[in-house]
Backbone as a ProteinNet text record, in pm:
[ID]
protein_1_A
[PRIMARY]
MTDSTVFRTPITLRWSDLDAFNHVNNARYLTFLEQARIEWFETIGEPWVTEDSAPVVASATLNFKRPIEYPASAFVELFTEKLGNSSVVIGHRIVAADGSLHCDGNVVAVWVGRRDGKPTPLPECVRRASERLLAAAP
[TERTIARY]
2031.7	1906.3	1856.6	1826.2	1765.1	1634.7	1586.7	1462	1347	1255.1	1141.6	1044.9	1060.6	973.1	1030.6	1139.1	1198.2	1156.6	1111.6	1085.2	1218.6	1254.6	1384.6	1362.6	1426	1413.1	1547.7	1579.6	1708.1	1706.4	1825.7	1846.6	1910.8	1855.1	1916.8	1992.9	2124.5	2206.4	2206.4	2196.2	2204.5	2328.1	2382.4	2499.3	2471.3	2348.6	2314.4	2308.2	2314.6	2315.6	2452.2	2554.9	2692.5	2739.1	2836.8	2903.5	3040	3120.3	3249.7	3348.8	3321.8	3410.7	3366.7	3269.8	3216.7	3138.6	3090.9	3005.4	2862.5	2768	2629.5	2617.5	2561.1	2541.5	2450.8	2484.5	2409.8	2260.9	2223.7	2082	2003.4	2070.3	2002.4	1954.9	2018.2	1977.1	1830.1	1790.8	1650.1	1557.4	1600.5	1520.3	1509.2	1618.9	1615.2	1518.1	1522.2	1435.1	1288.8	1263.7	1127	1072.7	1151.8	1108	1078.7	1163	1141.3	1012.1	986	861	739.3	742.9	630.8	612.3	722	712.5	652.6	693.7	636.8	487.5	449.8	308.5	226.5	280.5	207.6	183.3	267.5	246.4	129	80.4	-29.6	-154.3	-175.5	-290.2	-420.7	-416.6	-534.3	-494.3	-592.2	-557.9	-493.9	-372.8	-302.8	-302.6	-343.1	-369.6	-512.7	-589.2	-729	-756.4	-877.3	-916.1	-910.4	-924.5	-929	-794.4	-705.6	-579.7	-464.4	-344.5	-221.3	-104.3	5.7	122.1	210.9	272	376.6	496.2	614.5	734.3	752.1	746.1	763.2	910.8	988.7	1132.8	1203	1330.3	1412.9	1551.9	1602.1	1735.7	1816.2	1932.4	2022.2	2159	2211.5	2345.7	2431.5	2517.8	2601.4	2719.3	2733.7	2838.6	2951.3	2914.2	3011.8	2955.9	3035.4	2983.2	2942.2	2847.1	2811.7	2887.3	2977	3055.9	3000.4	3001	2951.5	3059.8	3029.4	2900.9	2885.4	2763.1	2737	2601.2	2588.6	2458.6	2423.3	2310.6	2269.8	2120	2076.2	1936.7	1892.2	1763.5	1701.8	1622.9	1640.1	1562.7	1481.1	1353.3	1263.3	1203.3	1177.5	1112	1045	953.9	882.6	955.8	988	1050.2	945.8	841.7	740	611.3	501.7	370.9	287.7	237.8	156.3	12.8	-64.5	-204.2	-216.9	-133	-139.3	-5.9	91.7	225.6	288.9	390.5	473.3	617.6	705.6	848.5	904.6	949.5	999.1	1151.3	1208.3	1353.1	1401.5	1521.9	1576.1	1725.2	1767.4	1908.9	1933.1	2043.5	2088.9	2213.2	2207.3	2314.7	2368.2	2493.8	2555.5	2509.1	2536	2497.9	2560.4	2680	2745.6	2695.7	2597	2538.9	2603.6	2714	2777.2	2688.9	2696.5	2606.1	2658	2573.9	2603.5	2538.2	2416.2	2338.8	2231.6	2198.6	2081.6	2012.7	1900.8	1824.8	1676.9	1595.5	1451	1379.8	1255	1165.4	1037.8	986.9	856.3	755.5	661	553.9	425.4	361.3	237.8	126.2	13.8	-102.4	-178.7	-208.6	-278.2	-400.1	-496.2	-611.9	-568.2	-615.6	-572.4	-634.1	-742.8	-807.4	-751.2	-724.4	-681.4	-535.8	-470.1	-330.4	-307.7	-414	-401.4	-388.9	-315.9	-300.4	-434.8	-437	-556.1	-513.4	-601.7	-561	-498.5	-399.9	-339.3	-447.9	-443.1	-534.8	-509.7	-613.9	-599.8	-505.9	-509.2	-419.8	-273.2	-242.7	-105.7	-67.4	-159.7	-133.2	-98.8	-179.5	-154.3	-18.5	10.1	138.1	255.2	240	344.9	365.7	257.6	270.8	348.5	333	407.2	557.3	595.4	737.7	793.1	707.3	750.1	848.6	831.7	918.9	1062.2	1083.2	1215.5	1304.3	1248.1	1328.3	1447.1	1568.6	1688.9	1695.6
-2100.3	-2148	-2049.1	-2097.6	-2012.8	-2074.7	-2170.6	-2239.9	-2139.5	-2159.1	-2066	-2077.2	-2178.7	-2191	-2121	-2046.5	-1966.7	-1822.7	-1757.2	-1614	-1542.8	-1454.9	-1386.5	-1236.2	-1158.8	-1014.1	-949.6	-838.9	-773	-697.8	-683.5	-603.7	-472.5	-363.3	-233.7	-196	-195.2	-160.1	-9.3	28.3	168.7	186.2	304.8	333.6	299.2	324	298.5	149.2	61.6	-83.6	-133.2	-48.9	-93	-74.8	-158.3	-141.5	-76.6	-67.9	-0.9	-73.8	-199	-277.5	-278.3	-190.6	-181.4	-306.9	-380.4	-497	-459.1	-530.7	-512.5	-565.4	-484.3	-524.7	-647.5	-743.4	-869.9	-850.1	-749.3	-726.1	-686.2	-626.2	-583.4	-701.8	-816.2	-935	-966.6	-952.7	-977.3	-879.4	-755	-656.1	-693.1	-736	-778.7	-895.1	-990.1	-1107.2	-1068.9	-979.6	-931.4	-864.2	-777.2	-707.7	-807.4	-908.2	-1009.1	-1087	-1122.2	-1194.5	-1109.6	-981.9	-893.3	-882.4	-866.4	-859.9	-988	-1103	-1230.2	-1237.1	-1205.5	-1208.8	-1117.1	-1002.3	-908.2	-963.6	-1058.3	-1118.2	-1215.2	-1253.4	-1349.8	-1294.1	-1163.4	-1101.1	-1113.1	-1168.7	-1181.5	-1140	-1105.3	-1062.7	-1176	-1153.4	-1249.5	-1201.1	-1077	-1020.4	-970.6	-1006.8	-964	-901.6	-857.2	-806	-915.8	-1041.5	-1154.8	-1220.4	-1225.2	-1297.6	-1228.4	-1257	-1200.1	-1291.4	-1282.1	-1365.5	-1301.5	-1387.4	-1346	-1438.1	-1388.5	-1471.1	-1543.6	-1677	-1758.5	-1788.2	-1799	-1818.8	-1776.9	-1743.6	-1706.6	-1765.6	-1831.8	-1889.7	-1831.2	-1778.1	-1723.4	-1786.2	-1839.7	-1897	-1807.2	-1728.7	-1633.9	-1708.8	-1693.4	-1765.2	-1673.8	-1553.8	-1460.9	-1320.2	-1223.1	-1087	-1026.9	-935.9	-854.7	-723.5	-694.4	-572.6	-471.4	-346	-239	-197.7	-171.7	-190.6	-336.1	-380	-518.2	-528.7	-629.1	-667.8	-798.8	-799.6	-920.5	-940.2	-1062.8	-1101.1	-1187.6	-1179.9	-1273	-1373.4	-1500.3	-1607.6	-1675.2	-1695.1	-1759.6	-1885	-1983.2	-2106.2	-2168	-2259.4	-2323.5	-2450.8	-2459.9	-2582.2	-2677.6	-2622.2	-2706.1	-2625.7	-2694.6	-2632.1	-2700.9	-2623	-2678.4	-2629.2	-2652.6	-2608.7	-2458.3	-2404	-2260.2	-2190.9	-2266.2	-2210	-2252.8	-2175.9	-2210.9	-2182.1	-2277.4	-2258.1	-2209.1	-2083.6	-2019.5	-2023.4	-2103.6	-2108.2	-1982.7	-1939.3	-1820.1	-1835	-1763.8	-1751.9	-1608.4	-1552	-1423.3	-1454.1	-1421.2	-1457.6	-1334.8	-1344.4	-1240.9	-1259	-1160	-1167.1	-1287.9	-1329.8	-1446.4	-1578.8	-1572.5	-1693.3	-1739	-1676.7	-1719.7	-1683.8	-1765.9	-1759	-1667.9	-1572.4	-1486.9	-1540.5	-1593.6	-1634.9	-1732.3	-1827.8	-1911.9	-1939	-2006.5	-2036.8	-2041.4	-2012.5	-2012.8	-1929.2	-1903	-1831.9	-1913	-1928.1	-1991.3	-1878.2	-1870.7	-1772.2	-1844.5	-1796.3	-1856.6	-1754	-1796	-1707.6	-1720.9	-1605.8	-1604.3	-1513.2	-1541.4	-1455	-1321	-1213.9	-1080.6	-1043.3	-1108.5	-1077.5	-1160.6	-1289.9	-1377.9	-1423.8	-1399.4	-1438	-1587.5	-1664.2	-1809.8	-1847.5	-1957.7	-2000.9	-2020.1	-1981.5	-1994	-2056.5	-2123	-2186.4	-2085.7	-2134	-2050.9	-2004.9	-1881.4	-1840.7	-1928.5	-1964.5	-2052.9	-1994.7	-1862.4	-1800.9	-1819	-1813.6	-1834.6	-1981.1	-2071.3	-2214.3	-2242.8	-2191	-2214.8	-2157.3	-2034.5	-1971.8	-2050.3	-2098.7	-2176.9	-2310.2	-2371.2	-2498.7	-2481.4	-2366.2	-2340.5	-2332.1	-2284.2	-2271.4	-2393.8	-2489.8	-2609.7	-2692.9	-2700.2	-2782	-2729.3	-2606.7	-2545.2	-2578.4	-2638.5	-2666.4	-2753.5	-2712	-2790.6	-2921.4
317.1	262.5	159.3	43.7	-56.9	-103.5	-30.5	-61.1	-66	-159.7	-172.7	-55.3	29.4	146.3	268.6	250.2	357.6	335.4	442.8	433.8	454.5	363.1	368.6	354.6	442.7	438.5	470.6	404.8	432.3	564.6	621.3	741.9	698.2	743.8	720.7	847	837.5	954.1	975.6	1101.5	1140.4	1228.9	1229.9	1312.6	1458.4	1503.8	1643.8	1677.8	1577.5	1601.7	1648.8	1636.3	1658	1800.9	1837.6	1966.2	1943.6	2046.4	2037.3	1946.5	1913.2	1828.2	1682.4	1645.8	1510.4	1470.9	1570.3	1548.2	1583.8	1526.1	1568.2	1711	1799.5	1938.8	1943.3	2029.4	2034	2062.7	2137.8	2167.9	2043.4	1946	1822.4	1739.6	1755	1679.9	1709.4	1835.2	1870.9	1799.8	1785.8	1713.7	1566.8	1505.6	1365.6	1347.4	1439.5	1430.4	1450.5	1545.3	1568.2	1442.4	1382.2	1260.9	1149.5	1133.4	1029.8	1054.3	1180.6	1210.7	1175.9	1211.9	1181.7	1030.3	957.9	811.7	755.6	809.1	762	794.6	919.7	957	866.9	829.8	745.4	605.2	558.9	426.3	426	543	551.3	484.4	497.5	431	505.6	625.6	710.9	851.7	936.6	1073.1	1154.8	1200.5	1286.5	1431.4	1452.2	1584.2	1580.7	1681.9	1688.1	1824.7	1843.5	1975.2	2079.9	2035.5	2128	2154.2	2052.7	2071.9	2001.1	2051.7	1996.9	2032.9	1958	1989.1	2095.6	2175.4	2267.9	2244.2	2272.3	2261.4	2394	2387.8	2508.2	2533.7	2426.3	2441.8	2313.8	2329.6	2215.1	2235.8	2134.5	2137.7	2022.9	2056	1955	1973.5	1865.9	1865.2	1777.6	1840.2	1766.9	1704.8	1574.6	1501.7	1455.4	1410	1354.4	1366.5	1409.5	1424.2	1290.4	1295.8	1179.4	1196.4	1103.7	1109.6	1010.4	1051.8	966.4	868.5	742.3	677.1	634	620.2	580.5	514.1	430	374.9	442.4	513	584.4	567.6	593.5	575.3	692.3	724.8	819.2	737.7	768.6	706.4	815.6	788.5	883.7	822.3	907.3	865.5	987.7	965.6	1074.6	1116.1	1244.7	1296.8	1351.5	1415.6	1478.6	1490.2	1470.2	1475.9	1582	1677.4	1784.5	1775.5	1881	1883.1	1901.2	1989.1	2015.8	1989.3	1941.1	1923.6	1792.5	1755.6	1641.2	1680.2	1649.7	1671	1538.2	1538.9	1417.5	1420.3	1331.2	1318.4	1248.7	1283.9	1218.9	1193.8	1090.9	1056.7	1014.7	1058.9	1007.4	926.6	798.1	706.1	633.5	592.1	509.7	365.7	283.2	142	72.7	118.5	58.3	116.2	208.1	266.2	395.2	436.1	560.8	680.3	782	896.7	1007.3	1048.6	1163.2	1290.2	1276.8	1393.9	1349.1	1435.6	1411.8	1544.3	1539.6	1660.3	1630	1731.8	1710.2	1816.8	1787.4	1878	1887.8	2008.9	2027.7	2045.3	1950.7	1958	1997.4	2102.2	2152.3	2139.6	2083.8	2077.6	2208.2	2267.5	2396.5	2387.9	2476.3	2489.3	2546	2487.7	2532.5	2667.2	2704.6	2832.2	2947.3	2919	3028.1	3018.5	2905.3	2890.2	2875.4	2857.2	2842.8	2695.5	2669.4	2529.9	2460.8	2334.7	2252.2	2119.2	2048	1922.4	1824.2	1749.8	1645.8	1549.2	1505.2	1398.5	1275.5	1205.7	1089.3	984.7	967.7	868.9	908.8	1037.6	1086.3	1068.1	1095.9	1076.6	930.4	838.5	695.1	653.4	696.1	661.1	720.6	843.1	908.7	838.8	793.1	720.9	590.9	525.8	401.5	428.8	547.8	581.6	652	685.8	758.8	679.8	550.5	464.9	464.4	507.8	500.6	619.1	722.3	842.8	806.9	846.3	812.8	890.3
[MASK]
++++++++++++++++++++++++++++++++++++++++++++++++++++++++++++++++++++++++++++++++++++++++++++++++++++++++++++++++++++++++++++++++++++++++++

């Protein structure tokens, strides 16, 4: 995907990301995705975490397609798959510089009250940002 409605950020591989087979360890993919989500949220330009509410990951799905071998140039691409009242399903792809797919899947992020842990409405700034990425869902 190179659509302008996809959030795309590079991955910087570190030696500590690798396993004994010179591949990126599968657990690191979650870290790459987390970093990409934070970078995307930071582009919103408004508070997406407040004293009252914050996002939690309710589920994460990763479909491993091809290992990332060191050294490599790779990118995380994010887009909105579904928008709910208190949640957003963020689709993700980890791709090589040539566009080949390493991993895809999604994460369900739910905004919850920081005091009671119960779902709370999405912040309007998150809703608007998610709507901009909704058109990118494959």
